[in-house]
C-alpha positions as CSV (number, residue, x, y, z in Angstrom):
1,X,-51.8,-21.4,-5.8
2,X,-50.3,-17.9,-6.1
3,X,-46.6,-17.6,-7.6
4,X,-44.3,-14.8,-6.9
5,X,-41.1,-14.6,-9.1
6,X,-38.6,-13.1,-7.4
7,X,-35.2,-11.7,-9.3
8,X,-32.5,-12.1,-6.8
9,X,-28.7,-10.9,-6.5
10,X,-26.8,-13.4,-4.9
11,X,-27.8,-17.0,-4.6
12,X,-28.1,-18.6,-1.0
13,X,-28.3,-15.4,0.9
14,X,-31.8,-14.5,2.0
15,X,-34.0,-17.1,0.0
16,X,-34.9,-19.5,3.3
17,X,-36.2,-16.0,4.8
18,X,-38.4,-15.4,1.8
19,X,-39.7,-18.8,1.9
20,X,-40.3,-18.8,6.0
21,X,-42.5,-16.0,5.9
22,X,-44.1,-17.0,2.5
23,X,-45.0,-20.0,4.8
24,X,-46.6,-18.1,7.3
25,X,-48.7,-16.0,4.8
26,X,-49.8,-18.7,2.7
27,X,-49.0,-22.4,2.7
28,X,-50.4,-22.4,-1.1
29,X,-47.8,-19.4,-1.9
30,X,-45.2,-20.6,-4.0
31,X,-42.0,-18.1,-4.4
32,X,-39.5,-18.8,-7.4
33,X,-36.2,-17.4,-7.6
34,X,-34.1,-16.3,-10.9
35,X,-30.7,-14.9,-10.3
36,X,-29.1,-11.9,-11.9
37,X,-25.8,-12.4,-12.6
38,X,-23.1,-9.7,-11.3
39,X,-21.1,-7.5,-13.9
40,X,-18.0,-9.0,-15.8
41,X,-15.0,-7.9,-13.8
42,X,-16.8,-7.4,-10.2
43,X,-15.0,-10.3,-8.8
44,X,-15.6,-10.4,-4.7
45,X,-17.8,-7.7,-3.7
46,X,-16.5,-7.6,-0.4
47,X,-13.2,-6.2,-1.9
48,X,-14.7,-3.4,-3.4
49,X,-14.6,-0.1,-1.7
50,X,-17.6,2.0,-1.2
51,X,-17.8,3.5,-4.7
52,X,-17.3,0.3,-6.2
53,X,-20.1,-1.2,-4.5
54,X,-22.4,1.8,-5.4
55,X,-21.5,1.3,-8.9
56,X,-21.8,-2.5,-8.8
57,X,-25.3,-2.4,-7.2
58,X,-26.3,0.2,-9.6
59,X,-24.9,-1.9,-12.5
60,X,-26.8,-4.8,-11.7
61,X,-30.2,-3.4,-11.8
62,X,-29.8,-2.3,-15.6
63,X,-32.9,-3.2,-17.3
64,X,-31.7,-4.9,-19.9
65,X,-29.6,-7.6,-17.3
66,X,-33.0,-7.8,-15.3
67,X,-34.9,-8.8,-18.7
68,X,-32.2,-11.4,-19.4
69,X,-32.5,-13.3,-16.2
70,X,-36.0,-13.1,-15.8
71,X,-36.8,-16.8,-16.6
72,X,-39.3,-18.4,-14.8
73,X,-41.1,-21.8,-15.6
74,X,-43.6,-22.2,-14.4
75,X,-44.4,-18.1,-14.9
76,X,-45.4,-16.2,-12.1
77,X,-48.7,-13.9,-11.2
78,X,-46.1,-11.4,-10.3
79,X,-42.8,-10.5,-10.3
80,X,-40.4,-8.1,-8.2
81,X,-37.0,-7.3,-8.3
82,X,-36.0,-8.4,-4.8
83,X,-32.9,-6.1,-4.5
84,X,-33.0,-3.0,-2.2
85,X,-30.0,-1.1,-3.1
86,X,-29.9,-2.1,-6.9
87,X,-33.5,-0.8,-7.3
88,X,-33.6,2.3,-5.4
89,X,-29.5,3.6,-6.8
90,X,-30.8,4.2,-9.8
91,X,-33.4,7.0,-8.5
92,X,-37.3,6.6,-8.5
93,X,-37.3,7.0,-12.1
94,X,-35.1,4.4,-12.5
95,X,-37.0,2.0,-10.2
96,X,-40.2,2.6,-12.2
97,X,-38.0,2.0,-15.6
98,X,-37.2,-1.4,-14.2
99,X,-40.8,-2.4,-13.3
100,X,-41.9,-1.4,-16.3
101,X,-39.4,-3.1,-18.7
102,X,-40.1,-6.3,-16.5
103,X,-43.6,-6.2,-16.7
104,X,-43.5,-5.6,-20.6
105,X,-41.2,-8.8,-21.2
106,X,-43.7,-11.1,-18.7
107,X,-46.9,-9.8,-19.3
108,X,-47.3,-9.9,-15.4
109,X,-47.7,-7.0,-12.6
110,X,-43.8,-6.4,-12.1
111,X,-42.5,-4.5,-8.4
112,X,-39.4,-4.1,-7.1
113,X,-38.0,-3.9,-2.9
114,X,-37.7,-0.3,-3.2
115,X,-41.2,0.4,-5.0
116,X,-42.6,-2.5,-2.2
117,X,-41.4,0.5,0.4
118,X,-43.2,3.2,-0.8
119,X,-46.5,1.4,-1.2
120,X,-46.3,-0.1,2.4
121,X,-45.6,3.3,3.8
122,X,-48.6,4.9,1.7
123,X,-50.5,1.8,3.3
124,X,-49.6,2.8,6.8
125,X,-50.0,6.4,6.0
126,X,-46.7,7.3,7.3
127,X,-44.2,9.9,5.9
128,X,-41.2,10.0,8.5
129,X,-39.0,7.2,8.7
130,X,-35.7,6.0,10.4
131,X,-33.4,3.8,8.3
132,X,-31.1,1.1,9.4
133,X,-29.0,0.7,7.1
134,X,-26.6,-2.2,6.4
135,X,-24.9,0.1,3.6
136,X,-22.1,2.6,3.0
137,X,-23.3,6.2,4.2
138,X,-23.1,7.3,1.1
139,X,-25.3,4.6,-0.2
140,X,-27.8,4.9,2.7
141,X,-28.1,8.6,1.5
142,X,-28.9,7.5,-2.2
143,X,-31.8,5.6,-0.2
144,X,-32.9,8.4,1.8
145,X,-32.7,10.7,-1.5
146,X,-34.9,8.1,-3.5
147,X,-37.3,8.2,-0.4
148,X,-37.5,11.9,-0.6
149,X,-38.4,11.8,-4.5
150,X,-41.7,10.5,-3.0
151,X,-42.5,12.7,-0.5
152,X,-41.0,10.6,2.5
153,X,-38.6,12.2,5.0
154,X,-35.8,10.9,6.8
155,X,-35.4,11.7,10.3
156,X,-32.4,9.4,11.3
157,X,-30.2,6.9,9.6
158,X,-27.6,4.7,10.7
159,X,-25.1,2.8,8.4
160,X,-23.4,-0.6,9.0
161,X,-21.2,-0.8,5.9
162,X,-21.5,-4.3,5.7
163,X,-18.9,-6.0,3.4
164,X,-21.7,-8.1,1.4
165,X,-24.6,-9.4,1.2
166,X,-23.4,-13.0,1.7
167,X,-22.0,-11.2,5.2
168,X,-25.4,-10.2,6.0
169,X,-27.1,-13.3,5.3
170,X,-25.1,-14.6,8.6
171,X,-26.0,-11.7,10.8
172,X,-28.2,-13.0,13.8
173,X,-31.1,-11.8,15.6
174,X,-29.2,-9.7,18.1
175,X,-27.3,-7.6,15.9
176,X,-30.2,-6.9,13.4
177,X,-32.1,-5.7,16.7
178,X,-29.1,-3.7,17.8
179,X,-28.9,-1.9,14.4
180,X,-32.9,-1.1,14.6
181,X,-32.3,0.3,18.0
182,X,-29.4,2.6,17.2
183,X,-31.4,3.9,14.3
184,X,-34.8,4.5,16.0
185,X,-36.1,8.0,16.2
186,X,-39.0,9.6,18.8
187,X,-40.2,11.6,15.5
188,X,-39.9,8.3,13.1
189,X,-43.4,7.0,12.4
190,X,-41.7,4.0,10.6
191,X,-38.2,1.9,11.1
192,X,-37.1,0.8,7.9
193,X,-34.5,-2.4,7.4
194,X,-33.7,-2.1,3.7
195,X,-31.7,-5.4,3.1
196,X,-32.8,-8.6,1.2
197,X,-30.0,-10.9,2.8
198,X,-31.1,-10.5,6.2
199,X,-33.0,-12.9,8.1
200,X,-35.7,-10.8,9.8
201,X,-39.0,-13.0,9.6
202,X,-38.4,-14.5,13.1
203,X,-38.2,-11.0,14.6
204,X,-41.1,-8.7,12.7
205,X,-43.5,-8.7,16.2
206,X,-40.4,-8.3,18.4
207,X,-38.7,-5.5,16.7
208,X,-41.9,-3.4,16.6
209,X,-42.6,-4.2,20.4
210,X,-39.2,-3.2,21.2
211,X,-39.3,0.0,19.7
212,X,-42.9,0.7,19.6
213,X,-43.7,1.4,15.9
214,X,-44.0,-0.6,12.7
215,X,-40.9,-2.3,11.4
216,X,-40.5,-2.5,7.9
217,X,-38.0,-5.1,6.5
218,X,-37.0,-5.7,2.8
219,X,-38.2,-9.1,2.9
220,X,-41.7,-8.3,4.4
221,X,-42.6,-5.3,1.9
222,X,-41.3,-7.3,-1.1
223,X,-43.4,-10.2,-0.5
224,X,-46.5,-7.7,0.7
225,X,-46.2,-5.5,-2.0
226,X,-46.0,-8.5,-4.8
227,X,-49.4,-9.7,-3.4
228,X,-50.8,-6.1,-3.1
229,X,-50.1,-5.8,-6.9
230,X,-52.7,-8.9,-7.2
231,X,-55.4,-7.0,-5.4
232,X,-54.7,-9.5,-2.3
233,X,-52.4,-7.9,0.4
234,X,-52.1,-10.7,3.0
235,X,-53.5,-9.9,6.5
236,X,-51.9,-12.2,9.3
237,X,-51.5,-11.8,13.0
238,X,-48.0,-12.1,14.5
239,X,-46.3,-10.4,11.6
240,X,-46.5,-6.8,12.2
241,X,-48.3,-3.6,11.5
242,X,-48.2,-4.3,7.8
243,X,-49.9,-7.3,7.6
244,X,-52.4,-6.7,10.2
245,X,-54.7,-3.8,8.1
């Protein structure tokens, strides 16, 4: 049995979507969660203004905070920081530092959702993307900057400015599909939906059929990249382009 350890920001949001996808990939694939506590004095995330949310997720991704939370029993074969915004708001060097520190602490390959996006895009040979972002436009721009550091250009983005990850966990498929359609652009080779609280597993193939291009969701790239780091990237039909090659 392969065991993936996921560091995750808010309990009872998108964990069931990870488990649903893992079950489709391999019934013997185990996914365990460890939770990274929000900073003292944060209060309710949905009550923060845009700048406050941005700083809160950046603080949540502090390497020492991740290391303190990374307690898994039994030990995983690979670990990933399964939070998009908390891994890209420190820039590419910051995301690599998160990965390095976690890997040293646990003695296993360590990744993050943001780094997973870069690996998945390279796997697909794509360099131009559209962003269906749930964040405020300033945080969306930070993600575009992160991608640009790795040589990926953003040709279009939309920003839903959702109040919190818990609110996003309640989004239905229609709302996710509408956001993706609004963000799409003819020049984009791939569309990204960077949020691990969304329930996107049931939509993977339908989104790509509707848009006529690969769609990379945060949940999908996180699990795919974790297995890729072990040298066993999964190939499964019916889950979109990332899992087909």
